[in-house]
NUBATI-366739 format. One record per residue: residue in one letter; x, y, z of N, C-alpha, C, O, CB in turn; residue number from 1. Coordinates in Angstrom, 1 decimal, padded with zeros to 4 digits, m for minus. Glycine has a CB too. Layout:
<sites>
SITE  aa     n.X     n.Y     n.Z    ca.X    ca.Y    ca.Z     c.X     c.Y     c.Z     o.X     o.Y     o.Z    cb.X    cb.Y    cb.Z    i
SITE   A       X       Y       Z       X       Y       Z       X       Y       Z       X       Y       Z       X       Y       Z  NUM
...
</sites>
This chain:
<sites>
SITE  aa     n.X     n.Y     n.Z    ca.X    ca.Y    ca.Z     c.X     c.Y     c.Z     o.X     o.Y     o.Z    cb.X    cb.Y    cb.Z    i
SITE   M  m073.1  m013.1   030.8  m074.4  m013.5   030.3  m075.6  m013.0   031.0  m076.7  m012.8   030.4  m074.4  m015.0   030.3    1
SITE   A  m075.4  m012.7   032.2  m076.5  m012.2   033.0  m077.0  m010.9   032.4  m078.2  m010.6   032.5  m076.1  m012.1   034.5    2
SITE   Q  m076.1  m010.2   031.8  m076.5  m008.9   031.3  m077.3  m009.1   030.0  m078.3  m008.4   029.8  m075.3  m008.0   031.0    3
SITE   T  m077.0  m010.0   029.2  m077.7  m010.2   028.0  m079.1  m010.8   028.2  m080.1  m010.4   027.5  m077.0  m011.2   027.1    4
SITE   V  m079.3  m011.5   029.3  m080.6  m012.0   029.6  m081.5  m010.9   030.1  m082.6  m010.8   029.7  m080.5  m013.1   030.7    5
SITE   S  m080.9  m010.0   030.9  m081.7  m008.9   031.4  m082.0  m007.9   030.2  m083.1  m007.3   030.2  m081.0  m008.2   032.5    6
SITE   N  m081.1  m007.8   029.3  m081.4  m006.9   028.1  m082.5  m007.5   027.3  m083.3  m006.7   026.8  m080.1  m006.7   027.3    7
SITE   D  m082.5  m008.7   027.1  m083.5  m009.4   026.3  m084.9  m009.2   027.0  m085.9  m009.0   026.3  m083.2  m010.9   026.1    8
SITE   A  m084.9  m009.3   028.3  m086.1  m009.2   029.1  m086.6  m007.7   028.9  m087.8  m007.5   028.7  m085.9  m009.5   030.5    9
SITE   L  m085.7  m006.8   029.0  m086.1  m005.4   028.8  m086.7  m005.1   027.4  m087.7  m004.4   027.3  m084.9  m004.5   029.1   10
SITE   W  m086.1  m005.7   026.4  m086.6  m005.5   025.1  m087.9  m006.1   024.9  m088.8  m005.6   024.2  m085.6  m006.1   024.1   11
SITE   G  m088.1  m007.2   025.5  m089.4  m007.9   025.5  m090.5  m007.0   026.1  m091.6  m006.8   025.6  m089.4  m009.2   026.2   12
SITE   K  m090.2  m006.5   027.3  m091.2  m005.6   028.0  m091.5  m004.4   027.1  m092.6  m003.9   027.1  m090.6  m005.2   029.4   13
SITE   L  m090.4  m003.8   026.5  m090.6  m002.6   025.7  m091.5  m002.9   024.5  m092.4  m002.1   024.1  m089.3  m002.1   025.2   14
SITE   K  m091.4  m004.1   023.9  m092.3  m004.5   022.8  m093.7  m004.6   023.3  m094.6  m004.1   022.6  m091.9  m005.8   022.2   15
SITE   E  m094.0  m005.1   024.5  m095.3  m005.2   025.0  m095.9  m003.9   025.2  m097.1  m003.6   024.9  m095.3  m006.0   026.3   16
SITE   M  m095.1  m003.0   025.8  m095.6  m001.6   026.0  m095.9  m000.9   024.7  m096.9  m000.1   024.6  m094.6  m000.8   026.9   17
SITE   D  m095.1  m001.1   023.7  m095.3  m000.5   022.4  m096.6  m001.0   021.8  m097.4  m000.2   021.2  m094.1  m000.8   021.5   18
SITE   E  m096.9  m002.2   021.9  m098.2  m002.8   021.4  m099.4  m002.2   022.1  m100.4  m001.8   021.5  m098.2  m004.3   021.5   19
SITE   K  m099.3  m002.0   023.5  m100.4  m001.4   024.2  m100.6   000.0   023.8  m101.7   000.5   023.7  m100.1  m001.5   025.7   20
SITE   L  m099.5   000.7   023.6  m099.6   002.1   023.1  m100.3   002.2   021.8  m101.0   003.1   021.5  m098.2   002.8   023.1   21
SITE   D  m099.9   001.3   020.9  m100.5   001.3   019.6  m102.0   001.0   019.7  m102.8   001.7   018.9  m099.9   000.2   018.7   22
SITE   K  m102.4   000.2   020.5  m103.8  m000.1   020.7  m104.6   001.1   021.2  m105.7   001.4   020.8  m104.1  m001.3   021.6   23
SITE   L  m103.9   001.8   022.2  m104.6   003.0   022.8  m104.6   004.1   021.8  m105.5   005.0   021.8  m103.8   003.4   024.0   24
SITE   S  m103.7   004.2   020.9  m103.6   005.3   020.0  m104.6   005.2   018.8  m104.8   006.2   018.1  m102.2   005.5   019.4   25
SITE   E  m105.1   004.0   018.6  m106.1   003.9   017.6  m107.4   004.7   017.9  m107.8   004.7   019.1  m106.5   002.4   017.4   26
SITE   V  m107.9   005.4   016.9  m109.0   006.2   017.2  m110.3   005.4   017.1  m110.5   004.7   016.1  m109.1   007.4   016.1   27
SITE   R  m111.1   005.5   018.2  m112.3   004.8   018.2  m113.4   005.8   017.8  m113.5   006.9   018.4  m112.6   004.2   019.6   28
SITE   V  m114.2   005.4   016.9  m115.3   006.3   016.4  m116.5   005.9   017.3  m116.9   004.8   017.3  m115.6   006.2   014.9   29
SITE   S  m117.0   006.9   018.0  m118.2   006.7   018.8  m119.4   006.9   018.0  m119.4   007.7   017.1  m118.1   007.5   020.1   30
SITE   P  m120.5   006.3   018.4  m121.7   006.4   017.6  m122.4   007.8   017.8  m123.2   008.2   017.0  m122.7   005.3   017.9   31
SITE   E  m122.0   008.5   018.9  m122.7   009.8   019.2  m122.2   010.9   018.3  m122.9   011.8   018.0  m122.4   010.2   020.7   32
SITE   I  m120.9   010.8   017.8  m120.4   011.9   017.0  m120.6   011.5   015.5  m120.0   010.6   015.0  m118.8   012.0   017.2   33
SITE   T  m121.6   012.2   015.0  m121.9   011.9   013.6  m121.9   013.2   012.7  m122.5   013.3   011.7  m123.3   011.3   013.5   34
SITE   L  m121.3   014.2   013.3  m121.2   015.5   012.5  m120.3   015.4   011.4  m119.3   014.7   011.4  m120.8   016.7   013.5   35
SITE   D  m120.6   016.1   010.4  m119.8   016.2   009.2  m118.7   017.2   009.4  m118.8   018.2   010.2  m120.6   016.5   007.9   36
SITE   L  m117.6   016.9   008.8  m116.4   017.8   008.9  m116.8   019.2   008.3  m116.3   020.2   008.7  m115.2   017.2   008.3   37
SITE   K  m117.6   019.2   007.2  m118.0   020.4   006.6  m118.8   021.3   007.5  m118.5   022.5   007.6  m118.8   020.2   005.3   38
SITE   E  m119.7   020.7   008.3  m120.5   021.5   009.2  m119.6   022.1   010.3  m119.8   023.2   010.7  m121.6   020.6   009.8   39
SITE   V  m118.7   021.3   010.8  m117.8   021.7   011.8  m116.9   022.9   011.3  m116.7   023.9   012.0  m116.9   020.6   012.4   40
SITE   K  m116.4   022.8   010.1  m115.6   023.8   009.5  m116.4   025.1   009.4  m115.9   026.2   009.6  m115.0   023.4   008.2   41
SITE   E  m117.7   025.0   008.9  m118.5   026.2   008.7  m118.8   026.8   010.1  m118.7   028.1   010.2  m119.8   025.8   008.0   42
SITE   E  m119.1   026.1   011.1  m119.3   026.6   012.4  m118.1   027.3   012.9  m118.1   028.4   013.5  m119.8   025.5   013.4   43
SITE   I  m117.0   026.7   012.7  m115.7   027.3   013.2  m115.4   028.5   012.5  m115.0   029.5   013.1  m114.5   026.2   013.1   44
SITE   T  m115.6   028.5   011.2  m115.3   029.7   010.4  m116.2   030.9   010.7  m115.8   032.0   010.8  m115.4   029.4   008.9   45
SITE   T  m117.5   030.6   011.0  m118.4   031.6   011.3  m118.1   032.2   012.7  m118.1   033.4   012.9  m119.9   031.1   011.4   46
SITE   E  m117.7   031.3   013.6  m117.3   031.8   014.9  m116.0   032.7   014.9  m115.9   033.7   015.5  m117.1   030.7   015.9   47
SITE   I  m115.1   032.2   014.0  m113.8   032.9   013.9  m114.1   034.3   013.2  m113.5   035.3   013.7  m112.8   032.1   013.0   48
SITE   K  m115.0   034.3   012.2  m115.3   035.6   011.6  m116.0   036.6   012.6  m115.6   037.8   012.7  m116.3   035.4   010.4   49
SITE   E  m116.9   036.0   013.4  m117.5   036.9   014.5  m116.5   037.4   015.5  m116.5   038.6   015.8  m118.6   036.1   015.2   50
SITE   D  m115.5   036.5   015.9  m114.5   037.0   016.8  m113.6   038.0   016.1  m113.2   039.0   016.8  m113.7   035.8   017.2   51
SITE   I  m113.3   037.8   014.9  m112.4   038.8   014.2  m113.1   040.1   014.0  m112.5   041.2   014.2  m112.0   038.3   012.8   52
SITE   Q  m114.4   040.1   013.7  m115.2   041.4   013.6  m115.2   042.1   015.0  m115.0   043.3   015.1  m116.6   041.1   013.1   53
SITE   M  m115.4   041.3   016.0  m115.4   041.9   017.4  m114.1   042.5   017.7  m114.0   043.5   018.3  m115.9   040.8   018.4   54
SITE   L  m113.0   041.7   017.4  m111.6   042.2   017.7  m111.3   043.5   016.9  m110.7   044.4   017.4  m110.6   041.1   017.4   55
SITE   N  m111.7   043.5   015.6  m111.5   044.7   014.8  m112.3   045.9   015.4  m111.8   047.0   015.4  m112.0   044.4   013.3   56
SITE   G  m113.5   045.7   015.8  m114.3   046.7   016.5  m113.5   047.2   017.7  m113.4   048.5   017.9  m115.7   046.3   016.8   57
SITE   N  m113.0   046.3   018.5  m112.3   046.7   019.7  m111.0   047.5   019.4  m110.7   048.5   020.0  m111.9   045.5   020.6   58
SITE   I  m110.3   047.0   018.4  m109.1   047.7   017.9  m109.4   049.1   017.4  m108.8   050.1   017.8  m108.4   046.9   016.8   59
SITE   L  m110.5   049.3   016.6  m110.9   050.6   016.1  m111.3   051.5   017.3  m110.9   052.7   017.3  m112.1   050.5   015.2   60
SITE   N  m112.0   051.0   018.2  m112.4   051.8   019.4  m111.2   052.3   020.2  m111.1   053.4   020.6  m113.4   051.0   020.3   61
SITE   T  m110.2   051.4   020.4  m109.0   051.8   021.2  m108.2   052.8   020.4  m107.7   053.7   021.0  m108.2   050.5   021.5   62
SITE   L  m108.1   052.6   019.1  m107.4   053.6   018.2  m108.1   055.0   018.3  m107.4   056.0   018.4  m107.3   053.1   016.8   63
SITE   K  m109.4   055.0   018.3  m110.1   056.3   018.4  m109.8   056.9   019.7  m109.6   058.1   019.8  m111.7   056.1   018.2   64
SITE   E  m109.9   056.2   020.8  m109.6   056.7   022.1  m108.2   057.2   022.2  m107.9   058.3   022.8  m109.8   055.6   023.2   65
SITE   V  m107.2   056.5   021.7  m105.8   056.9   021.7  m105.7   058.2   020.9  m104.9   059.1   021.4  m104.9   055.8   021.1   66
SITE   S  m106.3   058.3   019.8  m106.2   059.5   019.0  m106.8   060.7   019.7  m106.3   061.8   019.6  m106.8   059.3   017.6   67
SITE   L  m107.9   060.5   020.4  m108.5   061.6   021.1  m107.6   062.0   022.3  m107.5   063.2   022.5  m109.9   061.1   021.7   68
SITE   I  m107.0   061.1   023.0  m106.1   061.4   024.1  m104.9   062.2   023.6  m104.5   063.1   024.2  m105.7   060.1   024.8   69
SITE   R  m104.4   061.8   022.4  m103.2   062.5   021.9  m103.6   063.9   021.5  m102.8   064.8   021.7  m102.7   061.7   020.6   70
SITE   K  m104.8   064.1   020.8  m105.2   065.4   020.5  m105.4   066.3   021.7  m105.0   067.4   021.7  m106.6   065.3   019.7   71
SITE   Q  m105.9   065.7   022.8  m106.1   066.5   024.0  m104.7   066.9   024.6  m104.6   068.0   025.1  m106.9   065.7   025.0   72
SITE   Q  m103.8   066.0   024.5  m102.4   066.2   025.0  m101.8   067.3   024.2  m101.2   068.2   024.8  m101.6   065.0   025.0   73
SITE   I  m101.9   067.3   022.9  m101.3   068.3   022.0  m101.9   069.6   022.3  m101.2   070.7   022.4  m101.5   067.9   020.5   74
SITE   V  m103.3   069.7   022.4  m103.9   071.0   022.7  m103.5   071.5   024.0  m103.4   072.7   024.2  m105.5   070.8   022.6   75
SITE   S  m103.4   070.7   025.0  m103.1   071.2   026.4  m101.6   071.5   026.5  m101.2   072.4   027.3  m103.4   070.1   027.4   76
SITE   V  m100.7   070.9   025.7  m099.3   071.3   025.7  m099.0   072.5   024.9  m098.1   073.3   025.4  m098.5   070.1   025.2   77
SITE   E  m099.6   072.8   023.8  m099.3   074.0   023.0  m099.5   075.3   023.7  m098.5   076.1   023.6  m100.2   073.9   021.8   78
SITE   P  m100.5   075.6   024.4  m100.6   076.9   025.1  m099.6   077.0   026.2  m099.1   078.1   026.4  m102.0   077.0   025.7   79
SITE   Q  m099.2   075.9   026.8  m098.1   076.0   027.8  m096.8   076.4   027.2  m096.1   077.2   027.8  m098.0   074.7   028.6   80
SITE   K  m096.5   075.9   026.0  m095.2   076.3   025.4  m095.3   077.7   025.0  m094.3   078.4   025.1  m095.0   075.4   024.2   81
SITE   K  m096.4   078.2   024.4  m096.4   079.6   024.0  m096.4   080.6   025.2  m095.8   081.6   025.1  m097.7   079.9   023.2   82
SITE   D  m097.0   080.2   026.3  m097.0   081.1   027.5  m095.6   081.2   028.1  m095.3   082.2   028.7  m097.9   080.5   028.5   83
SITE   T  m094.7   080.2   027.9  m093.4   080.3   028.5  m092.5   081.3   027.8  m091.5   081.7   028.4  m092.8   078.9   028.5   84
SITE   Y  m092.8   081.7   026.6  m091.9   082.6   025.9  m092.3   084.1   026.0  m091.6   085.0   025.6  m091.9   082.2   024.4   85
SITE   Y  m093.5   084.4   026.5  m094.0   085.8   026.5  m094.5   086.2   027.9  m094.9   085.4   028.7  m095.2   085.9   025.5   86
SITE   F  m094.3   087.5   028.2  m095.0   088.1   029.3  m096.2   088.7   028.8  m096.2   089.5   027.9  m094.0   089.1   030.1   87
SITE   N  m097.4   088.4   029.3  m098.6   088.9   028.9  m099.0   090.1   029.8  m099.5   089.9   030.9  m099.8   087.9   028.9   88
SITE   F  m098.7   091.3   029.3  m099.2   092.5   030.0  m100.6   092.9   029.5  m101.1   092.2   028.7  m098.2   093.7   029.8   89
SITE   K  m101.1   093.9   030.1  m102.5   094.2   029.8  m102.8   094.5   028.4  m103.7   094.1   027.7  m103.0   095.3   030.7   90
SITE   F  m101.9   095.4   027.8  m102.1   095.8   026.4  m101.2   095.2   025.4  m101.4   095.4   024.2  m102.0   097.3   026.4   91
SITE   F  m100.2   094.5   025.8  m099.2   094.0   024.8  m098.5   092.8   025.4  m098.5   092.5   026.6  m098.2   095.1   024.4   92
SITE   K  m097.8   092.1   024.5  m097.0   090.9   024.9  m095.5   091.3   024.7  m095.2   092.0   023.8  m097.4   089.6   024.1   93
SITE   V  m094.7   090.8   025.6  m093.3   091.0   025.5  m092.6   089.6   025.6  m092.9   088.8   026.5  m092.8   092.0   026.5   94
SITE   R  m091.6   089.4   024.7  m090.8   088.2   024.8  m090.0   088.2   026.1  m089.5   089.3   026.5  m089.9   088.0   023.6   95
SITE   K  m089.9   087.1   026.8  m089.2   087.1   028.1  m087.7   087.4   028.0  m087.2   088.2   028.8  m089.5   085.7   028.8   96
SITE   M  m087.0   086.7   027.1  m085.6   086.8   027.1  m085.1   088.2   026.8  m084.3   088.7   027.6  m085.0   085.8   026.0   97
SITE   P  m085.6   088.9   025.8  m085.1   090.3   025.6  m085.5   091.2   026.7  m084.8   092.1   027.1  m085.7   090.8   024.3   98
SITE   F  m086.7   091.0   027.3  m087.1   091.8   028.4  m086.2   091.6   029.6  m085.8   092.6   030.2  m088.6   091.5   028.8   99
SITE   V  m085.8   090.4   029.9  m084.9   090.1   031.0  m083.5   090.7   030.8  m082.9   091.3   031.6  m084.8   088.6   031.3  100
SITE   V  m083.1   090.6   029.5  m081.8   091.1   029.1  m081.8   092.6   029.3  m080.8   093.2   029.8  m081.4   090.7   027.7  101
SITE   A  m082.9   093.3   028.9  m083.0   094.7   029.0  m083.0   095.2   030.4  m082.3   096.2   030.8  m084.2   095.2   028.3  102
SITE   I  m083.7   094.5   031.3  m083.7   094.8   032.7  m082.3   094.7   033.3  m081.8   095.6   034.0  m084.7   093.9   033.5  103
SITE   F  m081.6   093.6   033.0  m080.2   093.4   033.5  m079.3   094.5   033.0  m078.4   095.0   033.7  m079.7   092.0   033.2  104
SITE   G  m079.4   094.8   031.7  m078.6   095.9   031.1  m078.8   097.2   031.8  m077.9   097.9   032.0  m078.9   096.0   029.6  105
SITE   L  m080.1   097.5   032.1  m080.4   098.8   032.8  m079.8   098.8   034.2  m079.3   099.8   034.6  m081.9   099.0   032.8  106
SITE   L  m079.9   097.6   034.8  m079.3   097.6   036.2  m077.8   097.7   036.2  m077.2   098.4   037.0  m079.7   096.2   036.8  107
SITE   V  m077.2   097.1   035.2  m075.7   097.3   035.1  m075.4   098.7   034.7  m074.4   099.3   035.3  m075.1   096.4   034.0  108
SITE   F  m076.1   099.4   033.9  m075.9   100.8   033.6  m076.0   101.7   034.8  m075.2   102.6   035.0  m076.8   101.3   032.4  109
SITE   I  m077.1   101.5   035.6  m077.3   102.3   036.8  m076.2   102.0   037.8  m075.7   103.0   038.4  m078.7   101.9   037.4  110
SITE   L  m075.8   100.8   037.9  m074.7   100.5   038.8  m073.4   101.1   038.4  m072.6   101.6   039.2  m074.5   098.9   038.9  111
SITE   T  m073.2   101.2   037.1  m072.0   101.8   036.6  m072.0   103.3   036.9  m071.0   103.9   037.3  m071.8   101.6   035.0  112
SITE   L  m073.2   103.9   036.6  m073.3   105.4   036.9  m073.1   105.6   038.4  m072.4   106.6   038.7  m074.7   105.9   036.5  113
SITE   F  m073.6   104.8   039.2  m073.5   105.0   040.7  m072.0   104.9   041.1  m071.5   105.7   041.9  m074.4   104.0   041.4  114
SITE   C  m071.3   103.9   040.5  m069.9   103.7   040.9  m069.1   104.9   040.4  m068.2   105.4   041.1  m069.4   102.4   040.3  115
SITE   M  m069.4   105.4   039.2  m068.7   106.6   038.7  m068.9   107.8   039.5  m068.0   108.6   039.8  m069.1   106.9   037.2  116
SITE   K  m070.2   108.0   040.0  m070.5   109.1   040.9  m069.7   109.0   042.2  m069.2   110.0   042.7  m072.0   109.2   041.1  117
SITE   Q  m069.7   107.8   042.7  m069.0   107.6   044.0  m067.5   107.8   043.8  m066.8   108.5   044.6  m069.2   106.1   044.5  118
SITE   Q  m066.9   107.4   042.7  m065.5   107.6   042.4  m065.2   109.1   042.3  m064.2   109.6   042.8  m065.1   106.9   041.1  119
SITE   N  m066.1   109.8   041.6  m066.0   111.3   041.4  m066.0   112.0   042.7  m065.2   112.9   043.0  m067.0   111.8   040.4  120
SITE   D  m067.0   111.6   043.6  m067.1   112.3   044.9  m065.9   112.0   045.7  m065.4   112.9   046.4  m068.4   111.7   045.6  121
SITE   Y  m065.4   110.8   045.7  m064.2   110.4   046.4  m063.0   111.2   045.9  m062.2   111.7   046.7  m063.9   108.9   046.3  122
SITE   K  m062.9   111.4   044.6  m061.8   112.2   044.0  m061.9   113.6   044.5  m060.9   114.2   044.8  m061.8   112.1   042.5  123
SITE   L  m063.1   114.2   044.5  m063.2   115.6   044.9  m062.9   115.8   046.4  m062.2   116.7   046.8  m064.7   116.1   044.7  124
SITE   L  m063.3   114.8   047.2  m063.0   114.9   048.6  m061.5   114.8   048.9  m060.9   115.5   049.7  m063.8   113.8   049.4  125
SITE   M  m060.9   113.9   048.1  m059.4   113.7   048.3  m058.7   115.0   047.8  m057.7   115.3   048.5  m058.9   112.5   047.5  126
SITE   D  m059.1   115.6   046.7  m058.5   116.8   046.3  m058.7   117.9   047.4  m057.7   118.7   047.6  m059.1   117.3   045.0  127
SITE   E  m059.9   118.0   047.9  m060.1   119.0   049.0  m059.3   118.7   050.2  m058.7   119.7   050.8  m061.6   119.0   049.4  128
SITE   Y  m059.2   117.5   050.6  m058.3   117.1   051.7  m056.9   117.5   051.4  m056.2   118.0   052.3  m058.5   115.6   052.0  129
SITE   H  m056.4   117.2   050.2  m055.0   117.5   049.9  m054.8   119.0   049.9  m053.8   119.5   050.4  m054.7   116.9   048.4  130
SITE   K  m055.8   119.8   049.4  m055.6   121.3   049.4  m055.6   121.8   050.8  m054.7   122.6   051.2  m056.8   122.0   048.6  131
SITE   Q  m056.5   121.2   051.7  m056.5   121.6   053.1  m055.1   121.3   053.8  m054.6   122.0   054.5  m057.7   121.0   053.9  132
SITE   N  m054.6   120.1   053.5  m053.4   119.6   054.0  m052.2   120.5   053.6  m051.4   120.9   054.4  m053.1   118.2   053.7  133
SITE   V  m052.2   120.9   052.3  m051.1   121.8   051.8  m051.2   123.1   052.5  m050.2   123.7   052.9  m051.2   121.9   050.3  134
SITE   T  m052.5   123.6   052.6  m052.7   125.0   053.2  m052.3   124.9   054.6  m051.7   125.9   055.1  m054.2   125.4   053.1  135
SITE   I  m052.6   123.9   055.4  m052.2   123.8   056.8  m050.7   123.7   056.9  m050.2   124.4   057.8  m052.9   122.6   057.4  136
SITE   Q  m050.1   123.0   056.1  m048.6   122.9   056.1  m048.0   124.3   055.9  m047.0   124.7   056.5  m048.1   121.9   055.1  137
SITE   K  m048.5   125.0   054.9  m048.0   126.4   054.6  m048.2   127.3   055.8  m047.3   128.1   056.1  m048.7   126.9   053.3  138
SITE   L  m049.4   127.2   056.3  m049.7   128.1   057.5  m048.8   127.7   058.7  m048.3   128.6   059.4  m051.2   127.9   057.9  139
SITE   N  m048.5   126.4   058.9  m047.6   126.0   060.0  m046.2   126.6   059.7  m045.5   127.0   060.6  m047.6   124.5   060.1  140
SITE   E  m045.8   126.5   058.5  m044.5   127.0   058.1  m044.4   128.5   058.3  m043.4   129.0   058.9  m044.1   126.6   056.7  141
SITE   E  m045.4   129.2   057.9  m045.5   130.6   058.1  m045.5   131.0   059.6  m044.9   132.0   060.0  m046.7   131.3   057.4  142
SITE   L  m046.3   130.2   060.3  m046.4   130.5   061.7  m045.0   130.3   062.4  m044.6   131.1   063.3  m047.4   129.6   062.4  143
SITE   K  m044.3   129.3   062.0  m043.0   129.0   062.6  m042.0   130.2   062.2  m041.3   130.6   063.1  m042.4   127.7   062.1  144
SITE   I  m042.1   130.6   061.0  m041.2   131.7   060.5  m041.6   132.9   061.3  m040.7   133.7   061.7  m041.4   131.9   059.0  145
SITE   Y  m042.9   133.2   061.4  m043.3   134.4   062.2  m042.9   134.3   063.6  m042.4   135.3   064.2  m044.8   134.5   062.1  146
SITE   E  m043.0   133.2   064.2  m042.6   133.0   065.6  m041.1   133.2   065.8  m040.7   133.9   066.8  m043.1   131.7   066.2  147
SITE   E  m040.4   132.7   064.9  m038.9   132.8   065.0  m038.5   134.3   064.8  m037.7   134.8   065.5  m038.2   132.0   063.9  148
SITE   N  m039.2   135.0   063.9  m038.9   136.4   063.7  m039.4   137.3   064.8  m038.7   138.2   065.1  m039.5   136.8   062.3  149
SITE   N  m040.4   136.9   065.4  m041.0   137.8   066.4  m040.4   137.4   067.8  m040.6   138.2   068.7  m042.5   137.6   066.4  150
SITE   R  m039.9   136.4   068.0  m039.3   136.0   069.3  m038.2   136.9   069.7  m038.1   137.4   070.8  m038.9   134.5   069.4  151
SITE   K  m037.3   137.0   068.8  m036.1   137.9   069.1  m036.5   139.3   069.4  m036.1   139.8   070.5  m035.2   137.8   068.0  152
SITE   P  m037.3   139.9   068.6  m037.7   141.3   069.0  m038.6   141.3   070.2  m038.5   142.2   071.0  m038.4   141.9   067.8  153
SITE   V  m039.4   140.4   070.3  m040.3   140.4   071.5  m039.5   140.3   072.7  m039.8   141.0   073.7  m041.4   139.3   071.4  154
SITE   S  m038.6   139.4   072.7  m037.8   139.2   073.9  m037.0   140.4   074.2  m036.8   140.8   075.3  m036.9   137.9   073.8  155
SITE   T  m036.4   141.1   073.2  m035.7   142.3   073.4  m036.6   143.4   073.8  m036.2   144.3   074.6  m034.9   142.7   072.2  156
SITE   K  m037.7   143.5   073.2  m038.6   144.6   073.6  m039.1   144.4   075.0  m039.2   145.3   075.7  m039.8   144.6   072.6  157
SITE   R  m039.3   143.2   075.4  m039.7   142.9   076.8  m038.6   143.3   077.7  m038.8   143.9   078.8  m040.1   141.4   076.9  158
SITE   Q  m037.4   143.0   077.3  m036.3   143.3   078.1  m036.2   144.9   078.2  m036.0   145.4   079.3  m035.0   142.7   077.6  159
SITE   E  m036.4   145.5   077.1  m036.3   147.0   077.1  m037.5   147.6   077.9  m037.3   148.5   078.7  m036.4   147.5   075.7  160
SITE   K  m038.6   147.0   077.8  m039.7   147.5   078.6  m039.5   147.2   080.0  m039.8   148.0   080.9  m041.1   146.8   078.1  161
SITE   G  m038.9   146.1   080.3  m038.6   145.8   081.7  m037.5   146.8   082.2  m037.6   147.2   083.4  m038.1   144.4   081.8  162
SITE   K  m036.6   147.2   081.4  m035.6   148.1   081.8  m036.2   149.5   082.0  m035.9   150.2   083.0  m034.4   148.2   080.8  163
SITE   I  m037.0   149.8   081.1  m037.6   151.1   081.2  m038.5   151.2   082.5  m038.4   152.2   083.2  m038.5   151.4   080.0  164
SITE   L  m039.2   150.2   082.7  m040.0   150.1   083.9  m039.1   150.1   085.2  m039.5   150.8   086.2  m040.9   148.9   083.9  165
SITE   T  m038.1   149.5   085.1  m037.3   149.4   086.3  m036.5   150.7   086.5  m036.2   151.1   087.6  m036.3   148.3   086.2  166
SITE   N  m036.2   151.4   085.4  m035.5   152.7   085.5  m036.4   153.8   086.0  m035.9   154.7   086.7  m035.0   153.1   084.1  167
SITE   K  m037.5   153.8   085.8  m038.4   154.8   086.3  m038.6   154.6   087.7  m039.3   155.3   088.4  m039.7   154.8   085.6  168
</sites>
């Protein structure tokens, strides 16, 4: 039962507070405010129209500025793009990519010619060295043959000369 009594007391207090809130929520009309709602609406609408016109003006000004900035960006970007594709010489323009390819092609051609000349010079030197080597081998063989053929007679001739000298 103690709980029911306290619940009843709470409900009573809530009713009192509800009544006080109802009294406070009633709108009191003060004697100072005597403006008509029409006048207030007209003033509010005129102020809103002025604000809207001012906002529209600000929006238009910002759009103009943005369009000018974009035009300047486009104008400043376009020459940079065109300049990147060409070499500007004094009397003519040349596209960069074909010019670079031609230079590299020329360098490869010169390098190929140089390598071919080096290979040819090497081949000629090796042929000359081979000829000299063959000639030297032939000369050595002939020299050996000559020495073998001349030793026997030379040694006999020397002996004969020695005999002749000793006989006299």
